[in-house]
N, C-alpha and C positions, 0 to 999 in steps of 0.2 A: 504494500500500500504506500502511496506517495506521502511525503511529509507535508507538503504544501498542497492543499486540496482545492482551494478557491481563492481568487484575488479580485479586487475591484478598485477603481479610482472614483472618488466622490468629491463633490464640492463641499468645503467645510461649513460654510455659513448656513446651508439649508439641507445638507445631506443628499443632494441630487446626484444619483449615480451617473458617471460620465462614460465609464467603460468597464467591462468585466470579462473574466475568463469563462470558458465553457466548462461546466462541471458535469460529471458523469455519475454522481452519487445521489441516490434517491431514497436513502434510508430516512426513517422518521426523525432520528436524532440529528442527522445532517440538515434536513429541511428546517428543523427547529432552530438550529444554529444559524442558518441563513436568515431566519426571521429576527433573531436577536441582533445579528450584524446590521440588518436594515434599521432597526430601532436605534442602535448605538450610533449609526451614521448621522441620524437626526440631531444627536447631542454632542457631536465632536467639537463644536465651537467652545464648549466648556472645558475641554481637555487639550491644551496645546502640547505638542511634542509626541511622545510615545506612550502607548498603553497596551495592556493585555487583559483578557478576561478568559478564565478557564471554566469549562463545563465538565461533564462526566467523561465525554469521549473526545471532545475537540476543544481547541483554544482559538480565541480571536485576538489578533494583533493589529494595531494601527499605528501609523506614523504620519503626522501632518505638519505642514509648514505653509505659511501664507494661506491661500484659500484652496489648497489641494491636499487631500489625504489619500493614502493608500491603505487598504485593509486586506486582511487575509484570514482564512480559516485553515488551521493546521491541525495535524494529529498531535496528541499529547507527547509523542516521542520527538517532535521537532524542537531542537534547541532554540531558545529565545534569540540568541545572537544570529542564528541562521535566518529566522523569520524577519528580524529587523534589518538585516543586511539585504534580504530580498526586497523588502518594502522601500528601503533607501534607493536601491537600484531602479525600482519601478518608478518611484517619484522623480528621479533624475531623468529617466527616459521620457516620461510624460511631459515634464516642464521644458525639456529641450525641444519637444515637438509642438507644444501649444503654449502660447503666451497667456498672461493673466486676462487680457481683453477677451480672448476666445472663451476662456473658462467662465468669465463673468457674464457673457452674453448667451451662454447655453440656456435654452428654455425648455428642453424636453429630455427625458431620461435617455442615457446611452447615446448622447449626441456625437461622441467620438468612437463610433463603432469600429472604425478601421484600426484603432489601437488595441482591439481585442487580440489580434495576432501577436502583437508585441508582448502582451501579458502572458500568452500561452508559451511563447518562446523563452521568456525569462523564467517562468515557472518550471518549464521542462529542464532548463539549465540547472536550477537549484535542486531539483528533485533527483537528477541523474548524473550530474558531474561530481566527481569525488571532492569531498570537503577539503582534502589536502591541497587542492588547487586554489582554495580560497582562505588558507590559514591566516595570511597577513590581514586580510580584510575582516575576517571573523574575530581575530584578536583585537583589532581596533574597536569593533562594535562592543565586544565584551568589556573592554576598558571603559567605554562610554556608559554602558549599562551599570557598571560597578559604581561609578561616581555620580551618575544621574539615572537612578532607577526609573523604569517606566511606571506610569499610573497603573495601579492594579484595581480592576473592577470585579465585582461579584454580581453575576446575573441570576436572577431568580424568577421563575414563572409564578404567576398568580392563579391559584385554583378557583374556578368558578363552577357554577352548577352544571353547565352544559359543556364543560371541557376546558381546554387551555386557551387563554387569551393570547393572541399573536403578539409577540414582541414586547410584552410588559417587562420593563427593565428596572431593577433596583440596583443602584450603584453605591458602593462604599469607596470613597476616595482616599487613597494613601498619598503621601507627599509627591507632588507633581514636579517634573523636572522644569528648570528654568530655561529660558531661551539661551542658546549658545551664542555668545558674543565673540567678536574678533579678539585676539590676544591683546593684553594691555601693553602699550608702548612705553619707552623710557620717558618721552615727553608727557605722556598721560600720567605717569607716576609723579613727575615733577609738578604737574598742574594740581594733582590731588594734595600733595604736601603743601603747596602754596595756598591752596583753597582752605585747607584745615587751619593753617596759620592765620589767614585773614578772618576766618570764622572765630577763632580764639580771641584775636584782637578786638573784634566787634563785641563779643560777649563780655570780655573783661571791662572794656570801656563803658558798655551799657549798664552793667551791674554797678560799677564804681560810680557812675553818674547818678543812678537811682538811689544808692546808699547815702549820697551826700546831698540829696534833694528832698529833705523831709517835707518841706513846704514847696511842693512841686508846682512851678508855674507852667502855664500852657506851653511856652517855648521849650521848657525843659522836657515836658512829655514828648514833644516832637523830636528832640534830640535823642532821647532814650529809644524811641521807636526807630529812629534812623540808624541806630546801632544794632538793635535786635532783629529788625526785618532783614537786613543784609546777612546777619549771622545765620538765620534760618535758610535764606537763599543759598548761601555757600554750602551748607550741609546738604541741601537738596541737589545742588550741582554735583556733589560727590556721589550721591545715590544714582543720579541719572547717568553718570559715567560708568559706574560699576555694574548697573543692572538695566535690563531692557524695560522700557515703559512706553505705552501707547502715546501718540501725540507728542513725541519728544521735542520736535522743533518748536511747537508753541510753548511748551514748558521751559525750554532753554531760553527763548526770547523773553518770557516773563521774568525769569530769575535774573537775567542780565539787566533788564530794565529796573527791577527793584534795587539791585546793587548800585547801579549808576545813579538813580534818583536819590537813594539814601546817602551816598557819598557827596553828591552835589549839595544836598541839604546841610551836610556837616561842614561845609566850607566856613572856616573860622575856628572850628575845633580841630580841623585837620588842615595841614598846608597842602599846596598844590601837588607836591611830589607824592605825598601819602595818598591823596585822592587818585592820582594817575596810577599808582601802584595797585590799589584795590581794583580799579576798573580794568587795568591790564590783566591781572590774574583772572578776573571774571571772564574777560574776553577769551583768554587762552583756554580756560576750562570749557567755555561754550563751544569753541572750535573743536576741542578734543572729543566732546560728547557727540557732536554731529558727524565727526569723521569715523567714529567707532561704530560699525554696523553689525548687524546679525551675520553670523557665519553662514555662508552658502553651503548647502548639502552637496557633497560630491559623490559621483558614482565611481567607486573604486572596489567594487565587490566581485570582480573577476568575470564580468560578462563581456 
């Protein structure tokens, strides 16, 4: 019996099937697993990255990035590393053939029917080619799974009076993997250190000013806020550099604006060189955040 039994490509935002392999299995357990996969496809937007769900006889694996996800039904004997290597290869083949515009405009199921043959070819390769030919690729995937475990889902059917409800899914979420970012650069590390230093300076000056202003005038409140708001903005810039966040560009622009306005407001408490230093560090951090992108998935699994 093959290790990889069925595979499909779906659109993440709504679970629309774009292409699928031909399956030759018609057992009740397999058909039930197909129904579960279809239900899971509708909920993929909640689970970025990789995930697995095991049943009694089969397991479901998925790997998603951007708006395209690849899913597979495998036998329980199929190693997770092999399943995810297969899905990565399939994802790369599909995205190399169709751009995001084509995927977004698809309005009917299985709009990319011609890709079915590619799925069959890749599936055959992973089922019948010796795993020793893919040792390096499987080793890489195993390392990734070790440090970023896939989401683990538990699928349960709901019993009703007249039988089984198709595709009712109960999911228990375990720690999900974060998005994989490009490696941190030396200039990026420098921007983090300078940003932390600026944040510390803002915090110390803000607290010091608040402690010595028991009878706080309105202008003193403004000065205190002008120190503390850039402090928060600096910390948030560090977060944006280290971790992926949606709408990064808008957040980066807002943080830079807060820091610039705060330092301009503090003219008098800070000299021109101090203001330029803080704004320069914020600008460097903003540039580093915007140039550090998500890591592209690469097809290196031996096909």
